N, CA, C and O atoms as CSV, one atom per row, in Angstrom:
chain,resi,resn,atom,element,x,y,z
A,1,MET,N,N,184.161,91.552,266.512
A,1,MET,CA,C,184.597,92.121,264.923
A,1,MET,C,C,185.622,93.388,265.132
A,1,MET,O,O,185.486,94.304,265.943
A,2,VAL,N,N,186.288,93.270,264.538
A,2,VAL,CA,C,187.975,94.265,263.720
A,2,VAL,C,C,187.818,95.457,263.875
A,2,VAL,O,O,186.932,95.684,263.051
A,3,PRO,N,N,188.111,96.653,264.479
A,3,PRO,CA,C,187.660,97.454,264.133
A,3,PRO,C,C,188.405,98.443,263.116
A,3,PRO,O,O,189.624,98.553,263.252
A,4,VAL,N,N,187.845,99.073,262.241
A,4,VAL,CA,C,187.906,99.158,260.289
A,4,VAL,C,C,189.792,99.982,261.304
A,4,VAL,O,O,190.832,99.325,261.307
A,5,GLU,N,N,189.714,100.969,261.773
A,5,GLU,CA,C,191.445,101.497,261.934
A,5,GLU,C,C,192.225,100.522,262.485
A,5,GLU,O,O,193.303,100.932,262.914
A,6,CYS,N,N,191.919,98.895,262.649
A,6,CYS,CA,C,192.821,97.699,262.923
A,6,CYS,C,C,193.212,98.093,261.394
A,6,CYS,O,O,194.418,98.330,261.322
A,7,PHE,N,N,192.524,98.233,260.130
A,7,PHE,CA,C,192.938,97.513,259.323
A,7,PHE,C,C,193.961,99.053,258.262
A,7,PHE,O,O,195.030,98.937,257.663
A,8,PHE,N,N,193.271,100.043,258.379
A,8,PHE,CA,C,193.454,101.141,258.190
A,8,PHE,C,C,195.585,101.106,258.871
A,8,PHE,O,O,196.517,101.800,258.467
A,9,VAL,N,N,195.578,100.266,259.700
A,9,VAL,CA,C,196.561,100.619,260.768
A,9,VAL,C,C,197.839,99.640,259.793
A,9,VAL,O,O,198.916,100.009,259.325
A,10,LEU,N,N,197.159,98.314,259.766
A,10,LEU,CA,C,197.813,97.180,259.343
A,10,LEU,C,C,198.520,97.865,257.500
A,10,LEU,O,O,199.632,97.767,256.981
A,11,SER,N,N,197.216,98.512,257.030
A,11,SER,CA,C,197.356,99.158,255.319
A,11,SER,C,C,198.869,99.938,255.395
A,11,SER,O,O,199.956,99.926,254.819
A,12,ALA,N,N,198.401,100.399,256.145
A,12,ALA,CA,C,199.964,101.333,256.622
A,12,ALA,C,C,201.178,101.054,256.536
A,12,ALA,O,O,202.036,101.617,255.857
A,13,ILE,N,N,201.303,99.908,257.437
A,13,ILE,CA,C,202.313,99.028,257.225
A,13,ILE,C,C,202.573,98.413,256.684
A,13,ILE,O,O,203.792,98.254,256.614
A,14,LEU,N,N,201.696,97.538,255.839
A,14,LEU,CA,C,202.204,97.153,254.718
A,14,LEU,C,C,202.639,97.919,253.787
A,14,LEU,O,O,203.361,97.400,252.936
A,15,PHE,N,N,202.265,99.615,253.672
A,15,PHE,CA,C,202.298,100.402,252.772
A,15,PHE,C,C,203.800,100.946,252.863
A,15,PHE,O,O,204.422,101.035,251.804
A,16,PHE,N,N,204.186,101.176,253.605
A,16,PHE,CA,C,205.159,102.238,254.084
A,16,PHE,C,C,206.219,100.457,254.127
A,16,PHE,O,O,207.212,100.645,253.425
A,17,THR,N,N,206.228,99.447,254.526
A,17,THR,CA,C,207.154,98.059,255.016
A,17,THR,C,C,207.486,97.861,252.452
A,17,THR,O,O,208.478,97.581,251.779
A,18,GLY,N,N,206.299,98.146,252.152
A,18,GLY,CA,C,206.412,98.313,250.720
A,18,GLY,C,C,207.461,99.197,250.075
A,18,GLY,O,O,208.310,98.944,249.220
A,19,VAL,N,N,207.215,100.098,250.609
A,19,VAL,CA,C,208.068,101.669,249.891
A,19,VAL,C,C,209.845,101.329,250.287
A,19,VAL,O,O,210.893,101.616,249.708
A,20,PHE,N,N,209.592,100.746,251.282
A,20,PHE,CA,C,211.201,100.824,252.676
A,20,PHE,C,C,211.940,99.385,251.454
A,20,PHE,O,O,213.052,99.491,250.935
A,21,GLY,N,N,211.166,98.386,251.276
A,21,GLY,CA,C,211.610,97.622,250.313
A,21,GLY,C,C,212.173,97.978,249.176
A,21,GLY,O,O,213.274,97.560,248.815
A,22,PHE,N,N,211.461,98.776,248.529
A,22,PHE,CA,C,211.503,98.881,247.343
A,22,PHE,C,C,213.443,99.530,246.867
A,22,PHE,O,O,214.402,99.266,246.140
A,23,VAL,N,N,212.910,100.596,248.044
A,23,VAL,CA,C,213.754,101.978,247.484
A,23,VAL,C,C,215.429,101.005,248.516
A,23,VAL,O,O,216.635,101.175,248.339
A,24,THR,N,N,215.008,100.473,249.079
A,24,THR,CA,C,216.324,100.180,249.733
A,24,THR,C,C,217.300,98.569,248.797
A,24,THR,O,O,218.493,98.331,248.611
A,25,ARG,N,N,216.089,97.868,248.464
A,25,ARG,CA,C,216.719,95.942,247.385
A,25,ARG,C,C,216.917,96.878,246.161
A,25,ARG,O,O,216.233,97.790,245.697
A,26,ARG,N,N,218.571,96.099,245.672
A,26,ARG,CA,C,218.355,96.473,244.357
A,26,ARG,C,C,218.340,95.189,244.112
A,26,ARG,O,O,219.506,95.043,243.746
A,27,ASN,N,N,217.677,93.753,244.025
A,27,ASN,CA,C,217.356,92.800,243.540
A,27,ASN,C,C,216.162,93.255,243.071
A,27,ASN,O,O,215.443,94.082,243.632
A,28,MET,N,N,215.909,92.570,241.776
A,28,MET,CA,C,214.567,92.663,240.893
A,28,MET,C,C,213.190,92.011,241.361
A,28,MET,O,O,212.103,92.532,241.111
A,29,VAL,N,N,213.339,90.873,242.032
A,29,VAL,CA,C,212.646,90.051,242.807
A,29,VAL,C,C,211.740,90.882,243.697
A,29,VAL,O,O,210.564,91.243,243.662
A,30,ALA,N,N,213.013,91.069,244.694
A,30,ALA,CA,C,212.740,91.934,245.835
A,30,ALA,C,C,211.409,93.030,245.828
A,30,ALA,O,O,210.396,93.359,246.445
A,31,MET,N,N,212.248,93.318,244.627
A,31,MET,CA,C,211.755,95.053,243.656
A,31,MET,C,C,210.000,94.839,243.936
A,31,MET,O,O,209.293,95.667,244.511
A,32,LEU,N,N,209.490,93.386,243.314
A,32,LEU,CA,C,208.431,93.290,242.735
A,32,LEU,C,C,207.500,92.293,243.520
A,32,LEU,O,O,206.358,91.984,243.180
A,33,VAL,N,N,208.389,91.704,244.971
A,33,VAL,CA,C,207.679,91.422,245.867
A,33,VAL,C,C,206.991,93.074,246.772
A,33,VAL,O,O,205.811,93.333,247.012
A,34,SER,N,N,208.504,94.107,247.160
A,34,SER,CA,C,207.597,95.574,247.504
A,34,SER,C,C,206.186,96.428,247.155
A,34,SER,O,O,205.307,97.136,247.646
A,35,ILE,N,N,206.777,95.658,245.641
A,35,ILE,CA,C,205.566,96.598,244.709
A,35,ILE,C,C,204.269,96.476,245.377
A,35,ILE,O,O,203.663,97.373,245.961
A,36,GLU,N,N,203.695,94.487,245.119
A,36,GLU,CA,C,203.112,93.790,245.633
A,36,GLU,C,C,202.594,93.900,246.732
A,36,GLU,O,O,201.470,93.408,246.634
A,37,LEU,N,N,202.901,94.562,248.552
A,37,LEU,CA,C,202.603,95.544,248.927
A,37,LEU,C,C,201.925,96.127,249.383
A,37,LEU,O,O,201.118,96.179,250.312
A,38,VAL,N,N,202.603,96.978,248.064
A,38,VAL,CA,C,201.965,98.718,248.349
A,38,VAL,C,C,200.692,98.220,247.567
A,38,VAL,O,O,199.681,98.866,247.840
A,39,LEU,N,N,200.505,97.037,246.499
A,39,LEU,CA,C,199.446,97.063,246.429
A,39,LEU,C,C,198.067,96.769,246.726
A,39,LEU,O,O,196.893,97.085,246.529
A,40,ASN,N,N,199.210,95.648,247.567
A,40,ASN,CA,C,197.959,95.016,248.923
A,40,ASN,C,C,197.625,95.745,249.668
A,40,ASN,O,O,196.654,95.593,250.409
A,41,ALA,N,N,198.263,96.573,249.637
A,41,ALA,CA,C,197.488,98.214,250.783
A,41,ALA,C,C,196.892,98.567,250.520
A,41,ALA,O,O,196.112,99.002,251.368
A,42,VAL,N,N,196.623,98.752,249.313
A,42,VAL,CA,C,195.865,99.475,248.530
A,42,VAL,C,C,194.380,98.785,248.223
A,42,VAL,O,O,193.274,99.303,248.069
A,43,ASP,N,N,194.762,97.584,248.204
A,43,ASP,CA,C,193.413,96.252,247.937
A,43,ASP,C,C,192.889,96.609,248.989
A,43,ASP,O,O,191.834,97.205,248.775
A,44,LEU,N,N,193.323,96.451,250.747
A,44,LEU,CA,C,192.820,96.346,252.035
A,44,LEU,C,C,191.817,98.084,252.882
A,44,LEU,O,O,190.994,98.264,253.779
A,45,ASN,N,N,192.699,99.098,251.721
A,45,ASN,CA,C,192.246,100.379,251.797
A,45,ASN,C,C,190.999,100.629,251.198
A,45,ASN,O,O,190.141,101.511,251.236
A,46,PHE,N,N,191.230,99.315,250.505
A,46,PHE,CA,C,189.670,100.037,248.978
A,46,PHE,C,C,188.432,99.222,250.051
A,46,PHE,O,O,187.310,99.580,250.409
A,47,ALA,N,N,189.082,98.244,250.275
A,47,ALA,CA,C,187.819,97.011,251.275
A,47,ALA,C,C,187.949,97.997,252.872
A,47,ALA,O,O,186.797,97.872,253.289
A,48,ALA,N,N,188.453,98.578,253.580
A,48,ALA,CA,C,188.017,98.907,254.668
A,48,ALA,C,C,187.089,100.385,254.477
A,48,ALA,O,O,186.263,100.822,255.278
A,49,PHE,N,N,187.505,100.994,253.156
A,49,PHE,CA,C,186.770,102.574,253.164
A,49,PHE,C,C,185.636,101.849,252.943
A,49,PHE,O,O,184.919,102.182,253.886
A,50,ASN,N,N,184.750,100.703,251.979
A,50,ASN,CA,C,183.634,100.868,251.905
A,50,ASN,C,C,183.147,99.633,253.503
A,50,ASN,O,O,182.044,99.131,253.719
A,51,ARG,N,N,183.815,99.558,253.935
A,51,ARG,CA,C,183.425,98.933,254.948
A,51,ARG,C,C,182.923,100.238,255.587
A,51,ARG,O,O,181.740,100.276,255.925
A,52,LEU,N,N,183.571,101.126,255.750
A,52,LEU,CA,C,183.200,101.846,256.282
A,52,LEU,C,C,182.637,103.364,256.169
A,52,LEU,O,O,182.470,104.165,257.089
A,53,LEU,N,N,182.394,103.530,254.805
A,53,LEU,CA,C,181.702,104.865,254.220
A,53,LEU,C,C,180.065,103.656,254.077
A,53,LEU,O,O,178.966,104.012,254.503
A,54,PHE,N,N,180.292,102.443,253.481
A,54,PHE,CA,C,179.143,101.985,252.588
A,54,PHE,C,C,178.944,100.564,252.816
A,54,PHE,O,O,179.263,99.602,252.117
A,55,PRO,N,N,178.188,100.648,254.248
A,55,PRO,CA,C,178.535,98.910,255.159
A,55,PRO,C,C,177.829,97.787,253.958
A,55,PRO,O,O,178.212,96.651,253.677
A,56,GLU,N,N,176.645,98.592,253.380
A,56,GLU,CA,C,175.431,98.003,253.328
A,56,GLU,C,C,176.150,97.216,251.474
A,56,GLU,O,O,176.005,96.093,250.991
A,57,GLN,N,N,176.753,98.234,251.042
A,57,GLN,CA,C,177.057,98.203,249.296
A,57,GLN,C,C,178.616,97.296,249.667
A,57,GLN,O,O,179.230,97.065,250.708
A,58,MET,N,N,178.875,96.882,247.878
A,58,MET,CA,C,180.198,96.109,247.713
A,58,MET,C,C,180.966,96.634,246.449
A,58,MET,O,O,181.366,95.917,245.532
A,59,GLU,N,N,181.150,98.364,246.564
A,59,GLU,CA,C,181.737,98.808,245.542
A,59,GLU,C,C,183.551,98.445,245.997
A,59,GLU,O,O,184.389,97.726,245.452
A,60,GLY,N,N,183.599,99.202,247.055
A,60,GLY,CA,C,184.592,98.492,247.552
A,60,GLY,C,C,185.221,97.192,247.361
A,60,GLY,O,O,186.385,96.854,247.150
A,61,MET,N,N,184.425,96.731,247.457
A,61,MET,CA,C,184.842,94.751,247.196
A,61,MET,C,C,185.491,94.839,245.712
A,61,MET,O,O,186.566,94.448,245.258
A,62,PHE,N,N,184.347,95.541,245.131
A,62,PHE,CA,C,184.493,94.701,243.556
A,62,PHE,C,C,185.870,95.855,242.730
A,62,PHE,O,O,186.413,95.694,241.638
A,63,PHE,N,N,186.041,96.727,243.533
A,63,PHE,CA,C,187.406,97.577,243.314
A,63,PHE,C,C,188.315,96.532,243.961
A,63,PHE,O,O,189.092,96.190,243.069
A,64,THR,N,N,188.474,96.146,244.603
A,64,THR,CA,C,189.923,95.599,245.294
A,64,THR,C,C,189.975,94.166,244.442
A,64,THR,O,O,191.118,93.960,244.036
A,65,LEU,N,N,188.683,92.747,243.934
A,65,LEU,CA,C,188.877,92.187,243.120
A,65,LEU,C,C,189.608,92.366,241.541
A,65,LEU,O,O,190.347,91.542,241.003
A,66,PHE,N,N,189.195,93.603,241.022
A,66,PHE,CA,C,189.539,94.027,239.815
A,66,PHE,C,C,191.086,94.990,240.209
A,66,PHE,O,O,191.466,95.759,239.327
A,67,SER,N,N,191.581,94.941,240.992
A,67,SER,CA,C,193.256,95.820,241.471
A,67,SER,C,C,194.348,94.313,241.386
A,67,SER,O,O,195.531,94.179,241.076
A,68,ILE,N,N,193.149,93.219,241.881
A,68,ILE,CA,C,193.977,92.283,242.109
A,68,ILE,C,C,194.478,91.639,240.907
A,68,ILE,O,O,195.626,91.296,240.624
A,69,GLY,N,N,193.054,91.513,240.054
A,69,GLY,CA,C,193.338,90.905,239.053
A,69,GLY,C,C,194.502,91.524,237.797
A,69,GLY,O,O,195.194,90.865,237.021
A,70,VAL,N,N,194.391,93.128,237.968
A,70,VAL,CA,C,195.648,94.222,237.599
A,70,VAL,C,C,197.140,93.548,238.522
A,70,VAL,O,O,198.301,93.610,238.119
A,71,SER,N,N,196.786,93.093,239.480
A,71,SER,CA,C,198.445,93.126,240.492
A,71,SER,C,C,198.936,91.627,239.703
A,71,SER,O,O,200.104,91.284,239.517
A,72,ALA,N,N,197.609,90.805,239.279
A,72,ALA,CA,C,198.437,89.223,238.970
A,72,ALA,C,C,199.158,89.314,237.684
A,72,ALA,O,O,200.208,88.770,237.342
A,73,ALA,N,N,198.111,90.384,236.828
A,73,ALA,CA,C,198.664,90.365,235.404
A,73,ALA,C,C,200.340,91.685,234.799
A,73,ALA,O,O,200.993,91.824,233.765
A,74,GLU,N,N,200.334,92.301,236.117
A,74,GLU,CA,C,201.171,93.332,236.519
A,74,GLU,C,C,202.151,92.073,236.799
A,74,GLU,O,O,203.159,92.190,236.102
A,75,SER,N,N,202.176,90.752,237.707
A,75,SER,CA,C,203.156,90.489,238.296
A,75,SER,C,C,203.959,89.452,236.993
A,75,SER,O,O,205.151,89.206,236.805
A,76,ALA,N,N,202.718,89.013,236.252
A,76,ALA,CA,C,203.290,87.872,235.052
A,76,ALA,C,C,203.984,88.614,234.020
A,76,ALA,O,O,204.796,88.067,233.275
A,77,VAL,N,N,203.676,89.899,233.950
A,77,VAL,CA,C,204.588,90.788,233.222
A,77,VAL,C,C,205.941,90.866,233.221
A,77,VAL,O,O,206.861,90.772,232.409
A,78,ALA,N,N,205.699,91.175,235.001
A,78,ALA,CA,C,207.267,92.051,235.614
A,78,ALA,C,C,208.195,90.510,235.884
A,78,ALA,O,O,209.332,90.715,236.310
A,79,ILE,N,N,207.875,89.259,235.710
A,79,ILE,CA,C,208.829,87.883,236.306
A,79,ILE,C,C,209.262,87.980,234.742
A,79,ILE,O,O,210.484,88.049,234.612
A,80,ALA,N,N,208.622,87.997,233.684
A,80,ALA,CA,C,208.559,87.759,231.981
A,80,ALA,C,C,209.809,88.639,231.874
A,80,ALA,O,O,210.813,88.362,231.218
A,81,ILE,N,N,209.643,89.544,232.482
A,81,ILE,CA,C,211.213,91.108,231.853
A,81,ILE,C,C,212.491,90.529,233.124
A,81,ILE,O,O,213.709,90.615,232.970
A,82,ILE,N,N,211.902,90.054,234.125
A,82,ILE,CA,C,213.427,89.851,234.794
A,82,ILE,C,C,213.888,88.827,234.680
A,82,ILE,O,O,215.031,88.507,235.007
A,83,LEU,N,N,212.587,87.764,233.917
A,83,LEU,CA,C,213.733,86.179,232.964
A,83,LEU,C,C,214.324,86.800,232.370
A,83,LEU,O,O,215.526,86.927,232.600
A,84,ASN,N,N,213.759,87.378,231.457
A,84,ASN,CA,C,214.519,88.160,230.192
A,84,ASN,C,C,215.570,89.032,230.101
A,84,ASN,O,O,216.357,89.047,229.154
A,85,ALA,N,N,215.614,89.777,231.073
A,85,ALA,CA,C,217.089,90.740,231.573
A,85,ALA,C,C,217.635,89.332,232.281
A,85,ALA,O,O,218.539,89.039,231.499
A,86,TYR,N,N,217.623,88.377,233.210
A,86,TYR,CA,C,218.499,87.085,233.716
A,86,TYR,C,C,219.175,86.321,232.684
A,86,TYR,O,O,220.256,85.744,232.801
A,87,HIS,N,N,218.335,86.383,231.532
A,87,HIS,CA,C,218.881,85.342,230.594
A,87,HIS,C,C,219.737,86.227,229.455
A,87,HIS,O,O,220.079,85.828,228.342
A,88,HIS,N,N,220.017,87.704,230.124
A,88,HIS,CA,C,220.538,88.799,228.862
A,88,HIS,C,C,221.945,89.411,229.666
A,88,HIS,O,O,223.040,89.764,229.229
A,89,PHE,N,N,221.229,89.347,231.381
A,89,PHE,CA,C,222.922,90.160,231.972
A,89,PHE,C,C,222.964,88.690,232.947
A,89,PHE,O,O,222.773,89.217,234.043
A,90,ASN,N,N,223.062,87.541,233.177
A,90,ASN,CA,C,223.348,87.010,233.801
A,90,ASN,C,C,223.228,87.102,235.464
A,90,ASN,O,O,223.978,86.500,236.232
A,91,SER,N,N,221.955,88.119,235.928
A,91,SER,CA,C,222.150,88.876,237.087
A,91,SER,C,C,220.654,89.505,236.934
A,91,SER,O,O,220.088,89.881,235.907
A,92,ASP,N,N,220.109,89.496,238.535
A,92,ASP,CA,C,219.021,90.053,238.317
A,92,ASP,C,C,218.911,91.001,239.676
A,92,ASP,O,O,217.947,91.144,240.428
A,93,LYS,N,N,220.436,91.691,239.736
A,93,LYS,CA,C,220.535,92.670,240.247
A,93,LYS,C,C,220.182,94.649,239.691
A,93,LYS,O,O,220.896,94.923,238.726
A,94,VAL,N,N,219.859,95.085,239.853
A,94,VAL,CA,C,219.757,96.226,239.165
A,94,VAL,C,C,220.784,96.976,238.663
A,94,VAL,O,O,220.652,97.697,237.674
A,95,THR,N,N,221.843,96.848,239.306
A,95,THR,CA,C,223.262,97.967,238.866
A,95,THR,C,C,223.409,97.047,238.076
A,95,THR,O,O,222.970,97.623,237.080
A,96,SER,N,N,223.662,96.132,237.750
A,96,SER,CA,C,224.052,95.814,236.107
A,96,SER,C,C,223.348,95.259,235.425
A,96,SER,O,O,223.729,94.210,234.904
A,97,ILE,N,N,222.019,95.786,235.179
A,97,ILE,CA,C,221.486,96.287,233.903
A,97,ILE,C,C,220.849,97.711,234.386
A,97,ILE,O,O,219.636,97.810,234.569
A,98,LYS,N,N,221.592,98.622,234.548
A,98,LYS,CA,C,221.600,100.213,234.405
A,98,LYS,C,C,221.440,100.799,233.207
A,98,LYS,O,O,220.782,101.807,232.946
A,99,ASN,N,N,222.187,99.999,232.366
A,99,ASN,CA,C,223.225,100.705,231.124
A,99,ASN,C,C,222.599,100.265,230.284
A,99,ASN,O,O,223.213,100.049,229.240
A,100,MET,N,N,220.911,99.878,230.323
A,100,MET,CA,C,220.025,99.369,229.248
A,100,MET,C,C,220.256,99.717,227.890
A,100,MET,O,O,221.162,100.535,228.050
A,101,LYS,N,N,220.096,99.672,226.868
A,101,LYS,CA,C,219.653,100.814,225.646
A,101,LYS,C,C,218.753,99.645,224.465
A,101,LYS,O,O,218.665,98.441,224.224
A,102,LEU,N,N,218.351,100.637,224.114
A,102,LEU,CA,C,217.096,100.221,222.948
A,102,LEU,C,C,217.889,99.616,222.014
A,102,LEU,O,O,217.391,99.157,220.986
């Protein structure tokens, strides 16, 4: 059986990789993938804390499933926005659409 601490270490690596990718990338798709890495780190923490604190109960697993559903909906909306921005500006770089107006 894998110790719970390994899940926390993996979650921290995923989280900081996602934050670093979001801060350093200027491509909107790469930024979306970085946000997904952060959300996956949160999901892993939900499951690991559930296993650590309440091994007989499933609340952390249900939070994780709910979070995965929200992440999927968020990804669909973000991809639609990225496609619309690409259609309008012919670029998926953040710097090219920095001066968007309402």
